[in-house]
C-alpha positions as CSV (number, residue, x, y, z in Angstrom):
1,X,-11.0,-46.0,-110.7
2,X,-12.2,-43.0,-112.5
3,X,-15.8,-43.5,-111.3
4,X,-14.6,-43.7,-107.7
5,X,-12.7,-40.5,-108.1
6,X,-15.8,-38.6,-109.6
7,X,-18.0,-40.0,-106.8
8,X,-15.5,-38.8,-104.1
9,X,-15.5,-35.4,-105.6
10,X,-19.2,-35.2,-105.7
11,X,-19.3,-36.3,-102.0
12,X,-16.8,-33.6,-101.1
13,X,-18.9,-30.9,-102.9
14,X,-22.0,-32.0,-101.1
15,X,-20.3,-32.1,-97.6
16,X,-18.5,-28.7,-98.1
17,X,-20.1,-25.6,-96.4
18,X,-22.1,-23.4,-98.6
19,X,-19.7,-20.8,-100.3
20,X,-20.6,-17.1,-99.8
21,X,-19.6,-16.3,-103.4
22,X,-22.0,-18.8,-105.0
23,X,-25.7,-18.0,-105.7
24,X,-27.7,-18.9,-102.5
25,X,-31.4,-19.1,-102.0
26,X,-33.0,-16.0,-100.6
27,X,-33.8,-16.2,-97.0
28,X,-36.0,-13.4,-95.8
29,X,-36.5,-13.8,-92.0
30,X,-36.4,-11.4,-89.1
31,X,-34.2,-13.6,-86.8
32,X,-30.8,-15.0,-87.9
33,X,-30.4,-18.7,-88.0
34,X,-28.7,-20.4,-84.9
35,X,-24.9,-20.1,-85.1
36,X,-24.5,-23.5,-83.6
37,X,-26.3,-25.4,-86.4
38,X,-25.3,-23.5,-89.6
39,X,-22.2,-22.7,-91.5
40,X,-20.6,-19.3,-92.1
41,X,-22.0,-19.5,-95.6
42,X,-25.6,-19.7,-94.5
43,X,-25.1,-16.8,-92.0
44,X,-23.5,-14.8,-94.7
45,X,-26.5,-15.5,-97.1
46,X,-28.9,-14.3,-94.2
47,X,-26.8,-11.2,-93.8
48,X,-26.9,-10.4,-97.4
49,X,-30.6,-11.1,-98.0
50,X,-31.9,-9.3,-94.8
51,X,-29.5,-6.4,-94.6
52,X,-27.7,-5.6,-97.8
53,X,-30.2,-6.4,-100.4
54,X,-33.1,-4.3,-99.0
55,X,-30.9,-1.3,-98.7
56,X,-29.6,-1.9,-102.2
57,X,-33.2,-1.9,-103.5
58,X,-33.8,1.4,-101.7
59,X,-30.7,2.9,-103.4
60,X,-28.9,3.5,-100.1
61,X,-25.8,1.3,-100.5
62,X,-24.4,-1.3,-102.8
63,X,-24.3,-4.9,-102.0
64,X,-21.8,-6.0,-99.5
65,X,-20.9,-9.0,-101.5
66,X,-20.0,-6.8,-104.6
67,X,-17.3,-5.1,-102.8
68,X,-14.2,-7.1,-101.6
69,X,-13.5,-4.9,-98.5
70,X,-17.0,-5.1,-97.3
71,X,-17.2,-8.8,-98.2
72,X,-14.2,-9.5,-96.0
73,X,-15.6,-7.4,-93.1
74,X,-18.9,-9.3,-93.3
75,X,-17.1,-12.6,-93.3
76,X,-15.1,-11.5,-90.2
77,X,-18.2,-10.4,-88.3
78,X,-20.1,-13.7,-89.0
79,X,-17.0,-15.8,-87.9
80,X,-17.0,-13.8,-84.7
81,X,-20.7,-14.6,-84.3
82,X,-20.0,-18.3,-84.5
83,X,-17.2,-17.9,-81.8
84,X,-19.8,-16.2,-79.5
85,X,-18.0,-12.8,-79.6
86,X,-20.8,-11.0,-81.6
87,X,-24.7,-10.9,-81.4
88,X,-27.3,-10.0,-84.1
89,X,-29.6,-7.2,-83.6
90,X,-33.0,-8.5,-84.8
91,X,-34.4,-5.0,-85.3
92,X,-31.7,-3.6,-87.7
93,X,-30.3,-6.9,-88.8
94,X,-26.8,-5.7,-87.9
95,X,-24.1,-7.6,-86.0
96,X,-23.0,-5.9,-82.8
97,X,-20.9,-6.8,-79.8
98,X,-22.6,-6.8,-76.4
99,X,-21.7,-4.0,-74.1
100,X,-20.6,-6.1,-71.1
101,X,-18.2,-8.1,-73.3
102,X,-16.6,-4.9,-74.7
103,X,-16.1,-3.5,-71.1
104,X,-14.6,-6.8,-70.0
105,X,-12.2,-6.8,-73.0
106,X,-11.1,-3.2,-72.5
107,X,-10.6,-3.8,-68.8
108,X,-8.4,-6.9,-69.6
109,X,-6.4,-4.8,-72.1
110,X,-5.7,-2.0,-69.5
111,X,-4.6,-4.5,-66.9
112,X,-2.3,-6.0,-69.5
113,X,-0.8,-2.6,-70.4
114,X,-0.3,-1.7,-66.7
115,X,1.4,-5.0,-66.1
116,X,3.8,-4.4,-69.1
117,X,4.6,-1.0,-67.8
118,X,5.6,-2.3,-64.4
119,X,7.8,-5.0,-65.8
120,X,9.5,-2.5,-68.1
121,X,12.4,-1.0,-66.4
122,X,12.9,2.7,-66.6
123,X,16.1,3.3,-68.4
124,X,17.5,6.9,-68.7
125,X,20.0,7.5,-71.4
126,X,23.3,8.9,-69.9
127,X,24.0,12.5,-71.1
128,X,26.6,12.7,-73.6
129,X,29.6,14.5,-72.2
130,X,30.9,17.5,-74.2
131,X,34.0,16.6,-76.0
132,X,37.0,18.7,-74.9
133,X,39.3,19.8,-77.8
134,X,41.6,22.1,-75.9
135,X,42.6,22.4,-72.2
136,X,45.2,23.9,-69.9
137,X,47.8,22.3,-67.7
138,X,48.6,23.7,-64.3
139,X,52.3,22.7,-64.9
140,X,52.5,24.9,-68.0
141,X,54.1,28.4,-67.4
142,X,52.3,31.4,-68.6
143,X,54.3,34.7,-68.8
144,X,52.7,38.1,-69.0
145,X,54.9,41.1,-68.9
146,X,53.5,44.6,-68.5
147,X,54.9,48.1,-68.3
148,X,52.4,50.7,-68.9
149,X,50.7,48.1,-71.2
150,X,51.2,44.4,-71.9
151,X,54.5,43.8,-73.8
152,X,54.7,40.0,-73.8
153,X,52.4,37.1,-73.4
154,X,53.5,33.6,-73.7
155,X,51.3,30.5,-73.0
156,X,50.7,26.9,-73.9
157,X,47.4,25.2,-74.8
158,X,47.1,21.5,-74.7
159,X,45.1,19.6,-77.4
160,X,45.5,18.7,-81.1
161,X,46.5,21.8,-83.3
162,X,43.9,22.1,-86.0
163,X,43.9,23.9,-89.3
164,X,41.4,26.5,-90.4
165,X,38.9,25.1,-92.7
166,X,37.1,27.2,-95.3
167,X,33.6,28.3,-94.9
168,X,31.1,25.9,-96.4
169,X,27.6,26.1,-97.9
170,X,24.8,23.6,-97.0
171,X,21.1,24.2,-97.8
172,X,21.7,27.8,-98.7
173,X,23.4,28.6,-95.5
174,X,27.1,29.5,-95.1
175,X,28.8,28.1,-91.9
176,X,32.2,27.8,-90.4
177,X,33.2,24.1,-89.9
178,X,36.0,25.2,-87.4
179,X,33.8,27.3,-85.2
180,X,33.5,24.9,-82.2
181,X,37.3,24.3,-82.2
182,X,38.0,28.1,-82.4
183,X,35.7,28.7,-79.5
184,X,37.3,26.0,-77.4
185,X,40.8,27.3,-78.1
186,X,39.8,31.0,-77.3
187,X,38.2,29.8,-74.1
188,X,41.4,28.0,-73.0
189,X,43.6,31.0,-73.8
190,X,41.2,33.3,-71.7
191,X,41.3,30.9,-68.8
192,X,45.2,31.1,-68.9
193,X,44.9,35.0,-68.8
194,X,42.6,34.9,-65.9
195,X,44.9,32.6,-64.0
196,X,47.7,35.0,-64.1
197,X,48.8,36.3,-60.7
198,X,48.0,40.0,-60.0
199,X,51.1,40.4,-58.0
200,X,53.4,39.8,-60.8
201,X,51.4,42.0,-63.3
202,X,50.5,45.3,-61.7
203,X,47.5,47.0,-63.0
204,X,46.3,43.8,-64.9
205,X,43.8,43.0,-62.2
206,X,41.5,45.8,-63.5
207,X,41.3,44.1,-66.9
208,X,40.4,40.8,-65.3
209,X,37.5,42.3,-63.4
210,X,35.8,43.6,-66.4
211,X,33.1,41.5,-68.1
212,X,33.9,39.7,-71.3
213,X,31.9,42.1,-73.5
214,X,33.3,45.2,-72.0
215,X,36.8,44.0,-71.8
216,X,39.3,45.5,-74.2
217,X,41.9,43.4,-76.2
218,X,45.1,42.6,-74.5
219,X,47.2,44.5,-77.1
220,X,46.0,47.9,-78.4
221,X,45.3,48.4,-82.0
222,X,48.2,50.7,-82.4
223,X,50.7,48.0,-81.3
224,X,52.6,45.7,-83.7
225,X,53.3,42.2,-82.7
226,X,56.0,39.5,-83.5
227,X,54.5,36.1,-83.0
228,X,56.3,32.7,-82.5
229,X,54.3,29.5,-82.6
230,X,55.3,25.8,-81.9
231,X,52.7,23.4,-83.1
232,X,53.1,19.9,-81.6
233,X,50.9,17.5,-83.5
234,X,49.4,14.5,-81.8
235,X,51.5,11.4,-82.1
236,X,49.6,8.4,-83.7
237,X,48.8,5.3,-81.7
238,X,51.0,3.0,-83.9
239,X,54.1,5.0,-82.6
240,X,53.5,3.1,-79.3
241,X,54.1,-0.5,-78.3
242,X,50.8,-2.5,-78.8
243,X,49.1,0.9,-79.6
244,X,49.0,1.7,-75.9
245,X,49.4,5.4,-75.3
246,X,51.6,5.5,-72.2
247,X,54.6,7.4,-71.0
248,X,57.8,5.6,-71.9
249,X,56.0,3.2,-74.2
250,X,57.0,4.7,-77.5
251,X,58.6,2.4,-80.1
252,X,62.3,2.7,-80.7
253,X,61.9,3.3,-84.5
254,X,59.2,6.0,-84.0
255,X,60.1,9.4,-85.4
256,X,61.4,11.9,-82.8
257,X,60.1,15.2,-84.2
258,X,60.0,15.4,-87.9
259,X,57.3,13.4,-89.8
260,X,55.1,14.1,-92.9
261,X,52.0,15.9,-91.5
262,X,49.0,16.8,-93.7
263,X,48.2,20.1,-92.0
264,X,50.0,23.1,-93.5
265,X,51.8,25.5,-91.2
266,X,50.0,28.5,-92.6
267,X,46.5,27.0,-92.1
268,X,47.5,26.2,-88.5
269,X,48.6,29.7,-88.0
270,X,45.4,31.1,-89.4
271,X,43.5,29.1,-87.0
272,X,45.3,30.6,-84.1
273,X,45.0,34.2,-85.4
274,X,41.3,33.9,-86.2
275,X,40.6,32.3,-82.8
276,X,42.3,35.0,-80.7
277,X,41.1,38.0,-82.8
278,X,39.1,40.1,-80.3
279,X,40.9,38.6,-77.3
280,X,44.5,39.5,-77.8
281,X,44.4,42.0,-80.6
282,X,41.9,43.9,-82.8
283,X,43.0,42.6,-86.1
284,X,45.5,40.1,-87.3
285,X,47.1,42.8,-89.6
286,X,48.8,44.0,-86.4
287,X,51.1,40.9,-86.7
288,X,54.3,42.0,-88.7
289,X,56.4,38.9,-87.8
290,X,55.7,35.2,-87.8
291,X,57.9,32.2,-86.8
292,X,55.9,28.9,-87.0
293,X,57.3,25.4,-86.3
294,X,55.3,22.1,-86.9
295,X,56.7,19.0,-85.2
296,X,55.4,15.8,-83.7
297,X,54.6,15.9,-80.0
298,X,57.2,14.3,-77.7
299,X,56.0,15.3,-74.3
300,X,54.0,13.2,-71.9
301,X,51.2,11.2,-73.6
302,X,52.0,13.1,-76.9
303,X,48.4,14.4,-77.2
304,X,49.5,17.5,-78.9
305,X,49.9,21.2,-77.9
306,X,50.2,24.8,-79.2
307,X,52.9,26.9,-77.6
308,X,52.9,30.6,-78.6
309,X,54.4,33.9,-77.8
310,X,53.1,37.4,-78.6
311,X,55.6,40.3,-78.2
312,X,55.2,44.0,-78.9
313,X,57.9,45.3,-81.4
314,X,59.0,48.8,-82.3
315,X,61.2,50.4,-84.9
316,X,64.3,49.9,-82.7
317,X,63.6,46.1,-82.4
318,X,62.9,45.6,-86.1
319,X,66.6,45.8,-87.1
320,X,67.6,42.9,-84.8
321,X,64.5,41.0,-86.0
322,X,65.4,41.4,-89.7
323,X,69.1,40.4,-89.0
324,X,68.0,37.1,-87.2
325,X,65.5,36.2,-90.0
326,X,68.0,34.7,-92.3
327,X,70.4,33.1,-90.0
328,X,71.8,29.7,-91.0
329,X,71.2,26.7,-88.8
């Protein structure tokens, strides 16, 4: 049995094509052997003896068989020769692809690309709509009382009341995380002012015609203000039946007005003052009285709102203001 195994292994070695990595007899000839009658090993030996070794002897290049990357490349070229994709140049001994075959292949590749482009549908990504943080409702009443100058301004802005966040630092730059919310809130208040009827506020039309940059603040810097703000926070979805936000769909056990809310009243007020600085007043140090209330929204879809009133106060009004500050409920 062992002799039969040895004989079979010897026959396999004899029948196996010549390995390109074993010593081969030197074949110096000007023409490569026929690719139909020889193995890859024989063609590789011819390539090594007729192209690489003469150059090595002249000191131009190292043997292709001594470098793994060049050995792989030579093996790949010779395999292409057997498949009929490559042809050998008898003058230089290098393997080259025929020009008509190259053109035909490139032409086929271009046709394939064009067909793929036609099949591919042109899809354009829809533009993302800008998120709206604050808006106005035409049903909400805006009051503006003017004598020689504005004395009272009262309005309501729809949208979730937001606290003023502290400035942050990222990559060496300081930025305001509340900037986009402040700009949205200020724009909504400005729209309410521009929507005021000129007939009810004589002289206010001149202020509206001015550009935003040249327009003065609504209240002068020598006027002092008493501010009242009601923050109605957005009601969560779990306060509604099946979490569907619909009018009349609120749960019976949902809180009516009072509920623990993370946002502080002072931070909510700072957001309003910093947003309206430059539009209603020059500086928030003009505010001498502040009455702020924070509750859960109970109107409509309960999306939240900010109702505020700015009123000019004088020394005569301050006594009544002080008396009413400590009244019992």
